[in-house]
C-alpha positions as CSV (number, residue, x, y, z in Angstrom):
1,X,-3.3,-76.4,22.0
2,X,-6.1,-75.3,19.6
3,X,-5.0,-73.8,16.3
4,X,-7.1,-70.9,15.0
5,X,-7.8,-70.5,11.3
6,X,-7.6,-67.2,9.6
7,X,-11.2,-66.0,8.9
8,X,-10.2,-64.8,5.5
9,X,-8.9,-68.2,4.6
10,X,-12.2,-69.8,5.7
11,X,-14.1,-67.3,3.5
12,X,-11.8,-68.2,0.6
13,X,-12.5,-71.8,1.1
14,X,-16.2,-71.2,1.1
15,X,-16.1,-69.3,-2.2
16,X,-13.3,-71.0,-4.1
17,X,-14.3,-73.4,-6.9
18,X,-12.3,-76.3,-8.3
19,X,-10.6,-74.9,-11.4
20,X,-10.2,-78.2,-13.3
21,X,-10.9,-81.9,-13.4
22,X,-13.9,-84.0,-12.5
23,X,-15.3,-81.4,-10.2
24,X,-14.4,-78.3,-12.2
25,X,-16.7,-75.4,-11.2
26,X,-17.9,-77.0,-8.0
27,X,-17.4,-75.2,-4.7
28,X,-14.5,-76.9,-2.8
29,X,-16.9,-77.6,0.1
30,X,-19.3,-79.4,-2.2
31,X,-16.7,-81.9,-3.4
32,X,-17.1,-85.3,-1.8
33,X,-14.5,-86.4,0.8
34,X,-13.6,-89.4,-1.3
35,X,-12.1,-87.1,-3.9
36,X,-10.0,-85.4,-1.2
37,X,-8.8,-88.8,0.1
38,X,-7.9,-89.8,-3.5
39,X,-5.9,-86.5,-3.9
40,X,-4.1,-87.2,-0.6
41,X,-3.1,-90.6,-1.8
42,X,-2.1,-89.5,-5.3
43,X,-0.5,-86.1,-4.6
44,X,-1.9,-82.7,-3.9
45,X,-1.7,-80.0,-6.6
46,X,0.9,-77.3,-6.3
47,X,0.2,-74.2,-4.1
48,X,-2.0,-72.4,-3.6
49,X,-4.6,-75.0,-4.5
50,X,-3.0,-78.0,-2.9
51,X,-2.9,-76.7,0.7
52,X,-6.5,-75.5,0.4
53,X,-7.6,-78.9,-0.7
54,X,-5.6,-80.5,2.1
55,X,-7.3,-78.2,4.6
56,X,-10.7,-79.0,3.1
57,X,-10.0,-82.7,3.7
58,X,-9.4,-81.9,7.4
59,X,-12.5,-79.8,7.6
60,X,-14.6,-82.5,6.0
61,X,-13.0,-85.3,7.9
62,X,-14.1,-83.6,11.1
63,X,-17.6,-83.0,9.9
64,X,-17.3,-79.2,9.7
65,X,-18.0,-78.6,6.0
66,X,-21.4,-77.2,6.8
67,X,-19.7,-74.2,8.6
68,X,-18.4,-72.9,5.2
69,X,-21.8,-72.6,3.5
70,X,-23.0,-69.5,5.3
71,X,-19.7,-67.8,4.2
72,X,-20.5,-68.1,0.5
73,X,-20.9,-64.7,-1.2
74,X,-23.3,-66.0,-3.9
75,X,-25.9,-68.7,-3.5
76,X,-26.0,-71.0,-6.5
């Protein structure tokens, strides 16, 4: 069974930036997968950020990160 993602959630993922840490200010989709793996191994932040980062790991792991870039509202 295929699970469908909420289009609004995908748009949020495309436009959200990391609020703190090594990648503060970077779009979530631009953060390297190695950082997401590190977070997975060391503990996700509390919601709402943690679940978004976990979903980004799944998206990146499956090679789908490029699908978020056209959803960005601003082009930096």
